[in-house]
N, C-alpha and C positions, 0 to 999 in steps of 0.2 A: 638776100641781104644786100642793101645798097652799098656801093663801093665808094671809097674816098678818092677825091681827086688829089693831085700832087700837093696843092697848097694845104688842103685839109689834113693830109697825112703828116706833113711836116709840123703842123701846129697841134697835133694830137698830143695829149699828156703822155709822159713816158710810162705811166703805170695804169693798169686797170684796177679799179677799187671794188671790193666785194664786202658786203656785210657778212656776218657769220652765217646768217640764214641763206644767203646766196652761195656761199662757199661750200657749205656742208654737203649739198647733193653731188658735188664734183668727185666725191669718193666713188661714185658709180656703184658697182656691185662688190667693191672691195670689202672682204670680211674683216671684222675686228677680232684679232687673235690674241689680244692682250687682256688679261683679267685684272680685277681689282688687286689681287695678290701680287701680280706682276708689277703694277703701277706703284704699289706701296714700297717696293724695293728701288724704284727709279726716282721717286720724288726727293727734292732737296729740302733744306730747312725752311719751313714756313712757305713752301711753294706748292699750293694745291694743284693737282692735276687729275680732276675727276674723269671717269670713263667717258662722260659726255663730251668733254673737251677734246679728248683723243679722237673720238668718232667724228666730231664736227669739224675740227681744224687739222689735226695731224694725220689722220688717215687720208684725206684728200691730198695733203702735202706729200705724203709718202708715195701716193700714186703718181703725182707730178714728177717727183724725183725718179721713180722707176721708169717712166716714159723717157726722161732725159738720158738715163743710163743706157737704155735700149738703143736710142738714137745715136748716142756717142759710140757705142760698140759697132753699130752698122757702118758709121762713117769711117771708123778706124779700119774695119775690114775692107772697105773700098780702097783706101790708101794702100793697105798691105797687099791687096790683090794687084793693084797697079804696079807696085814695086817688086812683086814676085817674091815676097817673103812670108814666113809663117805669121799668122795673126795671133798676137798675144797682147790684148788690150791692157793698158795701165789702169790703175785704180781710178774710179770716178771720185773726185774730191769735192765734198760739200763743206762750205764754210758757214759758221754760225757766229754772228757778232751781236754786240749790244752792251749796254751799261752793266756795271757791277749791280747785283741784286735784282736784275730784270728777269731772271729765271732761265738763262741760257743753258746752264748745265743740265737741268731737268729736261728741257726740250731736246738737247743733244742726246741724252740717254734714251728718251722716248723714241726719237727718230731712229736711233740705232736699232732699238728693239723692233720697231715696225719694219724697217727696211730689211732686216735680217730674215724676216718671215716671208719675203718675196722669193720664190724658188729660183729666180734667175741670178740672184746675187746674195747667197746666204752668208758670205763672209764680210762682215762690216766691222771696222775698227774705229775707235774714237781716241783722239789725241787732243789734249788741251794745251794752249800756249803757255800755261803756267810752268810747264817743264822746260821752257826755253827762256825763262827769266834768268838773269845773271845771278850767281850765288850771292848770298847776303854779304859775304866778306868782300866781294868785288864792289857791290853797291855801296857798302860803308866806306871803302877806300876812295870811291869816286864822289862821295857825298850825295848819293842818290836814294837812300833808304826811304826818305819822305816822298819820293816820286816813283815808288815801286808800282808797276802797272802802266807807267807812262812809256811812250815808245823807246826812250833811251835806256830803259831798264831791261831790255830784252837782248838776247844774243841772236839778233836778226840773221846774221850770217849762217849760224848753225840751223836755224829754222828754214831758211831758204835752201840750204844744202839737203836737208831732210826731205823737203817737198820735191826738189829736183830729182833726188834719187828715187822717190816714190813714183814720179811720173815717168822716169826712165825704166821702170819695171824691174828694179833690182829684186832678187828673190827674198832677201832679208834686210831689214833696216831697223836700226835702234833709235829709240827716242828717250830723252832723259826723263826722270821721274821727280815730281814735286810733292812735298809733304805739306798739307795744310795744317798739320799739327805743329810741326817745327817751323813752318813758314819759310821753308828754304828748299833748295835742290838737295836731293838725297845723293851724297857723294858715291860715285861708282855704280849706281843702280840705273838700269835702263829697262825698257820694255821692248821686246822684239816683235816687229810686225812682219808678216810673211805674205806679201802680195795680196792684200785684201781686194775684194770686188769694189767696195766703197770705203773711203776714208772720210770721217767727219773730223774737221778741225774747228775747235770751239775756243773762243777767247774774245776779250773786249776789243782787241786791236787788230783782228784779222783782216779788216777791210781798210786799214790805214795804209798810207803810202810810206815811202822811205824818208829820205831827207826832205826838209822843208824847201819850198821854192827858193831858188837862189843858191842853195847849198850844193856843193859838188857839181857845179855847173859843167855841162859838157860830158859828164860821165854817164855810161849806161845805167839805168835804174830799173831794178826788178822788184816788184812788190809781191808780198805773200799772196794777195788775191789774184795775181797772174796765173796761179796754178789751180784756181778754183774752176770747176765746171758749172757750179751753181752756188748761190750764196743766200743766206737768210739773215735779216736784221730784225732783232726783237726790240720793239719800241714801247715807251710808256712816258707819261708826263713826269716832270722832275719831282713834283710833290709826292706822287705815288712811289717813285724810286727811293726817295729819302725815307718815307715811312716804312717801306719794305726792308731797307737796310737797317734801320734802327730796330725793328722787330726781330730781324735775324740776329743782330748783335746781342739783344737781350736773351734770346734763346740759347745762343752759344755761350753766353756768360754763365748760364745755369747748367751747361752740359760739357761741351768739348773744352772750354776754357778752364774747367775745374781740374783737368788732368795736369799733374805736376810738370810733365814734359812739354806742355803746350807753350808756344812762344807768347801767347796772350794770357797766361795763367794769372798775371797780376790783375787783369780786368775782372776776374771772378770774385775779387774781394771788394769791388765797388758796390755801393748801394744802388738801388734801381734808378734813382734820379741821377746819381753820378754816372751810371752807365749810359743813360739816355743822353746826358750832356756830352759825354765822350764820343758816343756814336754820331751825334749830330755834328760835332766838331770835325771828326774824321771825314764824314761825308762831304761837308761843305768846303773843307780846306784841301782835300785830296781828290776824292772820287768825283765830285761835281765839277771840279776844275778840269780833270781829265776828260770827263764826258763832254764838256763844252768846247775844250780846245782840240781834242783828238778823236772823239768817237762819233758824236751825233752828226758831224759833218760828212761822215762816210755812209750814212744811211741810204742816200739815193744811189749808191753804187751797187746795192744788193739786187738780186733777182726777185726776192720776195721780202716784203716788210710785214711783220706781224705786229699789229697795234693792240696793246693790252689796256684794259680798263682798270679802275681802282681796285677791283677784287682779284687781280691777276689773270682774269679770263681774257682770251683773245676776242676782241670785238670786231676787228676789221682786218682784212687781208689785202695787200696791194701786190699785184703781179706785174713785173716789167713786161712791156710789149716787145715782141720781136722787132729787131731793127728792120726798117724798110729801106730798100735800095732802089732809088728812082732812076 
């Protein structure tokens, strides 16, 4: 293979781009151990995830993550050997980011199931950043309910402490629990994580920075993504995202919203056209604004970018090149 000279290397694009047909063979001989019945339990609302999609896209991706986990452990063992201390590798942390309605949650669950089937790291946990949203009472007091999901609506300090404790290898760590039914943090309820091999952190904001440029000038700034060993951004065009959001809203109107305890129960009483109008308004006034101001700009920070087509299927994969040191 011809080599690049220094000038060509510096001008090379930061990502290698693969069509789905080019990406699929990179699974090598990795067997698919998920069945259709398994996938049925992992799919989100109106988020198709056929077996073919898992085999072509996510099985190769799980192999890539597995290789990264193995390499990270070996590097940690080298450091521990040098320091003369017992080797106890902290969890490998995988971040998954992208817009509302892009299908992050389904992808996170599928990746968790695939990675847990690799014998070297059977213990894989999944945490969403929804649990680190500020309680509704706090958001209401601060006038932030209409900006729920924006950076200022999260308890970033608690999320950073959680990730720092995870990387420090603490034996047990608690994470807060969020209810999509009540649309709020569940008071006093936590989930306990016990030193997983891999931790998946999923959320719209996980690749975002902290304060905006110029704010808190001179102060040390730590970002959530500083704790990631590898990250994935799930991408799609805005028209598809809006359509997927509206379709999901209509499905929830006829299902979860009908439960009396649902925060959105009032929406179950809307006619179909009223529900469509409401969903479009929420998308354009809140979710699209958040996407354009805070989310899509973080896409290029990811290790892997999955580009979806109109039918929710991943059509293109971009993989960040290793940094070259000249």
